[in-house]
C-alpha positions in Angstrom: -3.9 42.4 -14.3 -5.5 39.2 -12.8 -6.9 36.7 -15.2 -10.7 36.1 -14.9 -13.1 33.8 -16.4 -15.1 35.3 -19.3 -18.8 35.6 -18.3 -21.6 34.7 -20.7 -23.2 37.7 -22.4 -26.7 36.5 -21.4 -27.1 36.7 -17.6 -29.9 34.1 -17.6 -27.7 31.6 -19.4 -24.9 32.2 -17.1 -27.1 31.7 -14.1 -28.4 28.4 -15.4 -24.8 27.3 -16.1 -23.5 28.3 -12.6 -26.5 26.8 -10.8 -26.2 23.5 -12.6 -22.5 23.3 -12.0 -23.0 24.0 -8.3 -25.4 21.1 -7.9 -22.8 18.5 -9.1 -20.6 18.6 -6.0 -23.7 18.4 -3.8 -24.7 15.2 -5.5 -21.2 13.6 -5.7 -19.7 14.3 -2.3 -22.1 12.2 -0.2 -21.6 9.0 -2.3 -17.9 9.5 -1.9 -18.2 9.4 1.8 -20.4 6.3 1.6 -17.8 4.7 -0.6 -15.0 5.3 1.9 -17.1 4.1 4.8 -18.2 1.0 2.9 -14.6 0.1 2.0 -13.5 0.7 5.6 -16.0 -1.7 7.1 -15.4 -4.5 4.5 -11.6 -4.2 5.1 -11.8 -3.7 8.9 -11.4 -7.4 9.6 -8.3 -7.7 7.6 -6.9 -4.5 9.2 -7.4 -6.0 12.7 -6.0 -9.4 11.8 -3.0 -8.4 9.7 -2.1 -4.8 10.6 -2.8 -4.4 14.2 -0.5 -7.3 15.1 2.4 -5.8 13.1 5.2 -4.2 15.1 5.1 -0.4 15.3 7.0 1.2 12.4 6.9 4.1 10.0 4.9 2.2 7.5 2.2 1.2 10.0 2.0 4.8 11.4 1.5 6.3 7.9 -1.1 3.6 7.1 -3.2 4.5 10.1 -2.9 8.2 9.4 -4.1 7.8 5.8 -6.8 5.3 6.8 -8.5 7.5 9.3 -7.5 10.9 7.9 -9.3 10.0 4.7 -12.6 9.4 6.6 -12.2 12.7 8.5 -11.4 14.5 5.2 -14.5 13.2 3.5 -16.6 14.2 6.5 -15.1 17.7 6.3 -15.9 17.8 2.5 -19.5 16.8 3.1 -20.0 19.3 5.9 -18.3 22.1 4.0 -20.2 21.7 0.7 -23.6 21.1 2.2 -23.4 23.8 4.8 -22.3 26.3 2.1 -25.4 25.3 0.1 -27.6 26.9 2.8 -28.9 30.2 1.7 -27.1 33.1 3.3 -24.1 31.2 4.5 -21.6 31.7 1.7 -20.2 35.0 0.9 -17.3 36.3 -1.2 -14.8 36.5 1.7 -15.7 33.0 3.0 -15.4 31.4 -0.4 -12.0 33.0 -1.0 -10.7 31.9 2.4 -11.9 28.3 2.1 -10.5 27.7 -1.3 -6.9 27.3 -0.2 -7.9 25.4 2.9 -9.7 22.8 0.9 -6.6 22.4 -1.3 -4.2 22.1 1.6 -6.1 19.5 3.6 -6.3 17.4 0.4 -2.6 17.9 -0.3 -1.7 16.6 3.2 -3.3 13.3 2.4 -1.4 13.1 -0.9 1.9 14.0 0.7 1.5 11.3 3.3 0.8 8.7 0.6 3.8 9.9 -1.5 6.1 9.6 1.6 5.0 5.9 1.9 5.6 5.3 -1.8 9.0 6.8 -1.7 9.9 4.3 1.1 8.7 1.5 -1.2 10.8 2.7 -4.1 13.7 3.1 -1.7 13.2 -0.5 -0.6 12.8 -1.9 -4.2 16.2 -0.4 -5.2 18.1 -1.9 -2.3 18.2 1.2 -0.1 19.8 3.3 -2.8 20.7 6.6 -1.2 21.0 8.3 -4.6 17.4 7.4 -5.5 16.2 8.4 -2.0 17.9 11.8 -2.3 16.6 12.4 -5.8 13.0 11.5 -5.0 13.2 13.5 -1.7 14.4 16.7 -3.5 11.8 16.2 -6.2 9.1 15.8 -3.5 10.3 19.0 -1.8 10.1 20.9 -5.0 6.5 19.8 -5.6 5.5 21.1 -2.2 7.2 24.4 -2.9 5.5 24.7 -6.3 2.1 23.7 -4.7 2.5 26.4 -2.1 3.5 29.1 -4.6 0.6 28.3 -6.9 -1.9 28.2 -4.0 -0.8 31.8 -3.0 -1.1 33.0 -6.6 -4.6 31.5 -7.1 -5.8 32.8 -3.7 -4.8 36.3 -4.7 -6.7 36.0 -8.0 -9.7 34.3 -6.6 -11.8 37.4 -5.6 -11.8 38.8 -9.1 -12.7 35.4 -10.6 -15.8 34.9 -8.5 -17.0 38.5 -8.2 -19.5 38.4 -11.0 -20.7 34.9 -10.1 -21.5 35.9 -6.5 -24.3 38.1 -7.7 -26.3 35.1 -8.6 -28.4 33.1 -6.0 -26.6 29.8 -6.5 -26.0 27.1 -3.8 -22.5 27.2 -2.3 -19.5 28.9 -3.7 -19.4 29.3 -7.5 -17.5 26.7 -9.5 -15.5 29.2 -11.5 -12.0 28.2 -12.6 -9.4 30.0 -14.7 -5.9 31.4 -14.6 -3.3 29.0 -13.2 -5.7 26.8 -11.2 -5.2 23.9 -13.6 -1.5 23.9 -12.8 -2.1 23.4 -9.0 -1.8 19.6 -9.1 0.6 19.4 -12.1 3.8 19.2 -10.0 2.3 16.3 -8.0 1.3 14.6 -11.2 4.9 14.8 -12.5 6.1 13.4 -9.3 3.7 10.4 -9.5 4.8 9.8 -13.0 8.4 9.8 -11.8 7.6 7.2 -9.1 5.7 5.2 -11.6 8.7 5.1 -13.9 10.9 3.8 -11.2 8.5 1.0 -10.3 8.0 0.1 -14.0 11.7 0.1 -14.7 12.4 -2.2 -11.7 9.5 -4.5 -12.8 10.9 -4.8 -16.3 14.4 -5.6 -14.9 12.9 -8.2 -12.5 11.0 -10.4 -14.9 12.8 -13.4 -13.5 11.1 -13.0 -10.1 7.8 -13.9 -11.7 8.7 -17.5 -11.4 6.7 -19.0 -8.6 8.4 -19.9 -5.4 7.2 -23.3 -4.2 4.0 -22.8 -6.1 3.5 -19.4 -4.6 3.9 -15.9 -6.1 7.1 -14.3 -4.8 6.5 -11.4 -2.4 8.6 -9.0 -4.3 6.5 -9.6 -7.5 3.4 -8.7 -5.6 5.1 -5.5 -4.4 6.0 -4.5 -7.9 2.5 -5.3 -9.2 0.8 -3.3 -6.5 3.2 -0.4 -7.0 2.5 -0.2 -10.7 -1.3 -0.5 -10.3 -1.3 2.2 -7.6 0.9 4.7 -9.5 -1.2 4.3 -12.6 -4.5 4.8 -10.7 -3.3 7.9 -8.7 -1.8 9.5 -11.8 -5.1 9.1 -13.6 -6.9 10.8 -10.6 -4.4 13.7 -10.6 -4.8 14.2 -14.3 -8.6 14.3 -13.8 -8.1 17.0 -11.2 -6.1 19.1 -13.6 -8.7 18.7 -16.4 -11.6 19.6 -14.1 -10.0 23.0 -13.4 -9.2 23.6 -17.1 -12.2 25.6 -18.6 -11.5 24.3 -22.1 -11.7 20.6 -21.1 -15.5 20.6 -20.8 -15.3 18.3 -17.7 -17.5 19.5 -14.9 -16.2 20.2 -11.4 -17.0 17.2 -9.2 -15.2 18.6 -6.1 -12.2 17.0 -4.5 -14.3 14.2 -3.0 -13.5 11.5 -5.6 -9.8 12.4 -5.4 -9.7 12.2 -1.6 -11.7 8.9 -1.6 -9.8 7.2 -4.3 -6.4 8.2 -2.9 -7.2 6.8 0.6 -8.9 3.6 -0.6 -6.2 2.6 -3.1 -3.4 3.2 -0.7 -4.9 1.4 2.3 -6.0 -1.6 0.1 -2.5 -1.9 -1.3 -0.9 -1.9 2.2 -3.4 -4.4 3.6 -3.0 -6.6 0.5 0.8 -6.9 0.9 0.5 -7.4 4.6 -2.1 -10.1 4.2 -0.1 -11.9 1.6 3.1 -11.9 3.6 1.5 -13.2 6.7 -0.3 -16.0 4.9 2.8 -17.0 2.9 4.9 -17.3 6.1 2.2 -19.3 7.9 1.7 -21.6 5.0 5.4 -22.3 4.5 5.9 -23.1 8.2 2.8 -25.4 8.3 4.0 -27.5 5.4 7.3 -28.6 6.9 7.2 -32.4 6.9 9.3 -35.2 8.4 9.0 -38.9 7.9 10.7 -40.9 10.6 11.9 -40.7 14.1 14.4 -43.4 15.0 16.0 -44.0 18.4 19.8 -43.7 18.3 22.4 -44.0 21.0 22.5 -40.8 23.0 19.1 -39.6 22.1 16.4 -39.2 19.4 17.0 -37.4 16.1 15.2 -36.9 12.8 16.4 -39.4 10.2 16.4 -39.0 6.5 13.1 -38.8 4.7 11.1 -42.0 4.3 13.6 -44.1 6.3 11.7 -47.2 7.4 12.4 -50.6 9.1 13.6 -53.6 7.2 10.2 -55.3 7.2 8.7 -52.3 5.3 5.7 -52.0 7.6 6.9 -48.7 9.1 6.9 -50.2 12.6 10.3 -48.8 13.3 9.2 -45.2 12.5 7.2 -42.9 14.8 5.9 -40.8 11.9 5.6 -41.4 8.1 4.6 -38.6 5.7 3.0 -36.7 8.4 3.1 -33.0 9.1 5.0 -32.0 12.2 2.4 -31.1 14.8 2.2 -27.4 15.7 3.1 -28.2 19.3 6.5 -29.5 18.2 7.7 -26.7 16.0 7.8 -23.2 17.5 6.4 -21.0 14.8 7.6 -17.4 15.2 5.3 -16.3 12.4 4.8 -12.8 13.6 8.5 -12.1 13.9 9.3 -13.7 10.6 6.5 -11.9 8.8 7.8 -8.6 10.2 11.3 -9.4 9.0 10.0 -10.2 5.5 7.9 -7.0 5.5 10.8 -4.9 6.5 12.5 -6.0 3.4 9.5 -5.1 1.2 9.0 -1.4 2.0 6.6 -1.9 4.9 9.3 -1.3 7.5 12.8 0.1 7.3 14.4 -2.6 5.2 14.7 -3.2 1.5 14.4 -5.8 -1.2 17.1 -6.5 -3.7 15.4 -8.6 -6.3 18.7 -9.4 -8.0 20.0 -11.0 -4.8 16.6 -12.6 -4.4 16.9 -14.2 -7.8 20.3 -15.6 -7.1 19.1 -17.0 -3.7 16.2 -18.5 -5.5 18.4 -20.2 -8.1 20.6 -21.6 -5.3 17.5 -22.8 -3.6 16.3 -24.6 -6.8 19.7 -26.3 -7.1 19.7 -27.4 -3.5 16.1 -28.6 -3.5 16.7 -30.8 -6.6 19.4 -32.8 -4.8 17.5 -33.4 -1.6 13.9 -34.1 -0.6 14.3 -34.2 3.1 14.3 -31.9 6.0 16.7 -32.9 8.8 17.1 -31.5 12.3 20.3 -31.3 14.3 18.5 -31.2 17.6 18.0 -34.3 19.7 15.9 -35.3 22.7 18.1 -35.2 25.8 17.3 -38.7 27.0 18.8 -42.2 26.2 15.8 -44.3 27.0 12.9 -45.3 24.8 11.7 -42.5 22.6 9.0 -40.4 24.0 5.9 -39.3 22.2 7.1 -36.3 20.1 3.7 -34.6 20.5 4.6 -34.0 24.2 8.0 -32.7 23.5 8.6 -29.0 22.6 12.3 -28.9 22.2 12.5 -30.1 18.6 13.1 -27.3 16.2 13.6 -27.3 12.4 16.7 -25.8 11.0 15.0 -23.1 8.9 18.3 -21.6 7.6 18.9 -24.7 5.6 15.7 -24.4 3.7 15.8 -21.3 1.5 13.6 -23.0 -1.1 10.8 -23.4 1.4 10.8 -20.3 3.5 10.6 -16.7 2.2 14.0 -16.2 3.7 15.4 -16.0 0.2 14.1 -12.4 0.2 16.4 -11.5 3.1 19.8 -10.0 2.3 22.7 -12.5 2.9 
């Protein structure tokens, strides 16, 4: 026999309870849409600047899907809840039919986010196929469990709302019972699983918290964002479970807060990492310094740092403690940023922080024995040195500077 919620013996008390509970989603769902739209417009500039310029990949496609699907999802929630509040619109069959639809459209957003987070865990663990297969199988089981519970709850829904439909309340009755509280329980377990993977890797990677050239390493930001995200989403999923548990005493706010929080946290996390990686790459490239250009037989080359003429007035040097003009150094920032991101879960690459730590230690040792950046390229003329501002063939040997560029993140 299907499980049903126990009605209050007093019909008037039951009507007041159902009517009050039906007003809560009406008052909550519109602010959730405003919250999503507000966050969209205040982050649109960063999206255009840091995401649109990124090469097309799986991470970028999932980001755009989550970004704009969340807005459409909240518009759907507002339209559904407010239209059903119109007198004469909702009926028993319509409420029963829309209950699984609302759950499924919300689950699609959650599944897209979980695919993205599986890619990031896969990247953090150095493209471990065992971890990818484990998380993939776990993810598939959560989808099967969700589908099974949705079918069971849909079959039991008519008997649960039969008594409540006799009251003139706005919208479908917010009556919960049976196995509805278990609907999001598999997804909660999966998020806890991913949170455990990120937390374990963060504990093992304490060494990467050291700053790289006075900047936070990219992998540390990746770990920090993962932990914050998994904790936030787990809390929201737990709240969803408690709202459908009659004994919890928490009123039903609708799925609006869950849909909004899921999309906002995921998109902000992606934009944050993308913005950090672009700025870090540009900053490192712009701080490459040279000191002296000295004419030599056969052409012009970059001498050792702070090499000056014998009289000490610097007349023999073309530059002293000056930053290389941007017109001299070709700055492939977009390509380099994409390469770094591909190692951090935004593309198809991976980050192995153990390898990163070893590269960082080697960089520290090499930087302690040299304070100069030299170039092997020369100007192809033997006459008087030209103005380096007008010459574009000079290029710095970036591969010899792992302590300056974020190339230490890349696998050797």
